[in-house]
N, C-alpha and C positions, 0 to 999 in steps of 0.2 A: 677274833675279838681284838680291837685296837687297844691302845694304851689307855690307862685310866684318865679321867678328867680330874684335874686338880683345881680346887678353889681354896683361896687363902683369905682369912680375915684377921685383922688386928684385934686382939682381946684387950691388951693393956701395954703401956710403955712407961718407963720411968727414966731416970737419968743414966742408967747403966744398960738396961735390957728391954727388948721388945718381946712380948708373948703373943703368939699367934695360934690360930686353929686352922689346920689344913684338913680338908675333906677330899678323899679319893673316891671317885665313883666309877664303877665298871660294871656294865650289865645292870643288874638290880641290886648290886652290893655297894655298900658305902662304909668306909672306915674313917674315923676321926683321930687326928693326931694333934697334940699340944706341943708346940715348938717354941723354943726361946732362941734369940740371937742377940748377942751383945752389940751395943752400939759401936764399940771399938772394932770388932770383927767386921761388921757391916761396912764401916768407913774404910777399912783396909782392903777388903776384897771387892766391894762394889760401891765406891764413892758416888754419892748422888742418887743411888737406886733406892726405891722404897723397900721397907722390910718385907712387904707382901710380895713384891716382884722377886726379891732375892730368894725368899723361901720357896716360891713357886719354881725357880730355877734349881734350887737344891733338891726338890722332889723329882724334877726331871732327871737330874744327875743320878739320884738313887734308883729310880725306876729303870734307867738304862743298865743298871748293874745287878738288880735283885728284884724278886717278885714283891708286889705290894704287901703281901702277907708277912714279909720279913722286916718291914720297916717298923721301928719301935713306935709305940703309941705316945710316948712322951720322951723328948730328948732336946738337947741343946745342939745347935748346928756345929759347934766346935768339936763334937765327938765324931762327926762324919769322917774326918781325916784319920782317926784311929783305925777305922775299918777299910778306908780307901785312901791310901797315902797320896794319890794324885788329886785329891779333892780340891785343895786350895789353888793349885796351879791351873786346874781345869776350870774352876768356877770364877776365878778372879777376872774382873773387868780390866782390860788393858787399854 
């Protein structure tokens, strides 16, 4: 079986944070995740990239390192670096 398909949609945004829903589909299974990303973090790590595109890349990063069942159902992107110290360096757009 291949890697899960990741779809991301924007739920809401305000002056500080984007809230998105990410769905992972693999075989007949689907999981839903609510993800927040601060505008400041997005601007620092992926200037000019959409929140949806950035979160999709974040899930690709996570799926390269852990099974989809281990990904939290609700989290802020800023916590990924606590689990994977290489996150910011790896995900940053240069």
